[in-house]
Backbone as CSV, one residue per row, in Angstrom:
resi,resn,N_x,N_y,N_z,CA_x,CA_y,CA_z,C_x,C_y,C_z
1,UNK,2.974,3.305,12.491,2.353,2.895,13.736,3.441,2.348,14.642
2,UNK,3.374,2.705,15.863,4.383,2.286,16.831,3.764,1.323,17.838
3,UNK,4.495,0.244,18.120,4.046,-0.763,19.080,5.229,-1.164,19.945
4,UNK,4.966,-1.409,21.199,5.998,-1.859,22.115,5.808,-3.344,22.398
5,UNK,6.891,-4.097,22.263,6.860,-5.531,22.530,7.930,-5.829,23.565
6,UNK,7.551,-6.478,24.654,8.504,-6.856,25.685,9.056,-8.242,25.371
7,UNK,10.357,-8.315,25.075,11.024,-9.573,24.797,12.120,-9.791,25.822
8,UNK,12.351,-11.047,26.159,13.509,-11.358,26.988,14.750,-11.224,26.110
9,UNK,15.904,-11.153,26.735,17.155,-11.095,25.975,17.304,-12.321,25.081
10,UNK,16.915,-13.469,25.602,17.013,-14.712,24.826,16.073,-14.670,23.614
11,UNK,14.834,-14.212,23.801,13.898,-14.110,22.685,14.416,-13.144,21.618
12,UNK,14.953,-12.010,22.046,15.498,-11.034,21.102,16.671,-11.629,20.334
13,UNK,17.524,-12.365,21.023,18.677,-12.982,20.368,18.241,-14.005,19.334
14,UNK,17.307,-14.866,19.694,16.805,-15.880,18.756,16.138,-15.198,17.566
15,UNK,15.362,-14.160,17.810,14.705,-13.419,16.739,15.734,-12.833,15.781
16,UNK,16.793,-12.229,16.313,17.845,-11.657,15.465,18.558,-12.749,14.663
17,UNK,18.816,-13.879,15.302,19.498,-14.973,14.604,18.642,-15.540,13.474
18,UNK,17.370,-15.785,13.759,16.497,-16.396,12.754,16.208,-15.467,11.577
19,UNK,16.130,-14.184,11.838,15.847,-13.228,10.759,17.116,-12.675,10.131
20,UNK,18.259,-12.948,10.748,19.554,-12.449,10.300,19.591,-10.917,10.282
21,UNK,18.927,-10.310,11.257,18.900,-8.859,11.418,19.594,-8.509,12.730
22,UNK,20.344,-7.430,12.735,21.012,-6.990,13.956,20.077,-6.183,14.851
23,UNK,19.218,-5.386,14.234,18.295,-4.523,14.973,17.049,-5.313,15.363
24,UNK,16.675,-5.281,16.622,15.524,-6.055,17.107,14.232,-5.578,16.448
25,UNK,14.071,-4.275,16.263,12.846,-3.752,15.638,12.731,-4.256,14.203
26,UNK,13.833,-4.222,13.461,13.820,-4.728,12.082,13.583,-6.232,12.073
27,UNK,14.185,-6.949,13.014,13.971,-8.386,13.121,12.497,-8.698,13.372
28,UNK,11.858,-7.902,14.221,10.432,-8.099,14.503,9.602,-7.832,13.254
29,UNK,9.934,-6.780,12.506,9.199,-6.488,11.264,9.334,-7.633,10.272
30,UNK,10.551,-8.132,10.103,10.784,-9.242,9.172,10.013,-10.478,9.619
31,UNK,10.053,-10.779,10.902,9.347,-11.953,11.425,7.841,-11.833,11.220
32,UNK,7.312,-10.654,11.443,5.870,-10.447,11.249,5.510,-10.584,9.776
33,UNK,6.309,-10.019,8.892,6.042,-10.141,7.452,6.066,-11.603,7.012
34,UNK,7.050,-12.346,7.498,7.130,-13.766,7.158,5.940,-14.538,7.717
35,UNK,5.518,-14.200,8.929,4.365,-14.871,9.525,3.098,-14.590,8.717
36,UNK,2.907,-13.352,8.306,1.713,-12.990,7.530,1.706,-13.752,6.200
37,UNK,2.856,-13.792,5.505,2.934,-14.560,4.251,2.636,-16.034,4.496
38,UNK,3.187,-16.594,5.571,2.964,-17.997,5.911,1.483,-18.263,6.170
39,UNK,0.855,-17.404,6.974,-0.552,-17.607,7.329,-1.443,-17.501,6.090
40,UNK,-1.148,-16.549,5.203,-1.927,-16.423,3.963,-1.783,-17.679,3.107
41,UNK,-0.560,-18.201,3.036,-0.326,-19.425,2.265,-1.100,-20.588,2.864
42,UNK,-1.098,-20.710,4.186,-1.827,-21.795,4.841,-3.331,-21.662,4.607
43,UNK,-3.843,-20.434,4.599,-5.262,-20.210,4.317,-5.610,-20.632,2.898
44,UNK,-4.719,-20.344,1.932,-4.956,-20.773,0.551,-4.921,-22.288,0.431
45,UNK,-3.977,-22.911,1.111,-3.891,-24.374,1.072,-5.158,-24.993,1.651
46,UNK,-5.697,-24.398,2.699,-6.936,-24.914,3.298,-8.095,-24.826,2.318
47,UNK,-8.071,-23.850,1.423,-9.144,-23.706,0.434,-9.127,-24.812,-0.611
48,UNK,-7.961,-25.404,-0.873,-7.877,-26.447,-1.886,-8.823,-27.596,-1.598
49,UNK,-9.017,-27.918,-0.337,-9.920,-29.003,0.022,-11.385,-28.599,-0.094
50,UNK,-11.658,-27.300,-0.170,-13.031,-26.818,-0.194,-13.526,-26.493,-1.601
51,UNK,-12.623,-26.363,-2.559,-12.993,-25.964,-3.913,-12.805,-27.149,-4.845
52,UNK,-13.825,-27.443,-5.631,-13.728,-28.516,-6.600,-13.325,-27.916,-7.939
53,UNK,-12.218,-28.401,-8.468,-11.701,-27.872,-9.721,-12.156,-28.754,-10.883
54,UNK,-12.496,-28.131,-11.989,-12.885,-28.831,-13.202,-11.692,-28.799,-14.147
55,UNK,-11.130,-29.941,-14.431,-9.931,-30.019,-15.261,-10.301,-30.292,-16.718
56,UNK,-11.238,-29.512,-17.252,-11.681,-29.723,-18.633,-11.318,-28.543,-19.518
57,UNK,-10.214,-27.873,-19.234,-9.851,-26.678,-19.986,-9.565,-26.981,-21.456
58,UNK,-9.030,-28.166,-21.760,-8.768,-28.496,-23.169,-10.081,-28.593,-23.946
59,UNK,-11.066,-29.231,-23.339,-12.370,-29.343,-23.987,-13.019,-27.976,-24.161
60,UNK,-12.914,-27.142,-23.152,-13.467,-25.797,-23.250,-12.773,-24.980,-24.331
61,UNK,-11.452,-25.086,-24.458,-10.735,-24.373,-25.500,-11.170,-24.866,-26.887
62,UNK,-11.383,-26.168,-27.002,-11.814,-26.740,-28.279,-13.178,-26.178,-28.691
63,UNK,-14.084,-26.056,-27.752,-15.426,-25.557,-28.041,-15.443,-24.054,-28.341
64,UNK,-14.497,-23.316,-27.769,-14.487,-21.873,-28.007,-13.595,-21.476,-29.164
65,UNK,-12.856,-22.455,-29.741,-12.004,-22.161,-30.871,-10.663,-21.571,-30.495
66,UNK,-10.302,-21.613,-29.220,-9.034,-21.046,-28.765,-7.919,-22.075,-28.726
67,UNK,-8.174,-23.269,-29.183,-7.152,-24.326,-29.110,-5.975,-23.980,-30.003
68,UNK,-4.798,-24.300,-29.528,-3.585,-24.024,-30.316,-3.037,-25.286,-30.911
């Protein structure tokens, strides 16, 4: 898929510096990949406050006979 992004020279330079890529297109791909990973991580962190974890795995293992 092809997309056109209009960047100023300064934005392109900062993008290349931060991603350590010489090619602006490759720098944009790297930046987008990093952003997607970051956003997914932030979404998972937000779930921690919404999910109640039961820390009784030792008791459950004892009852099922899987204890080591």
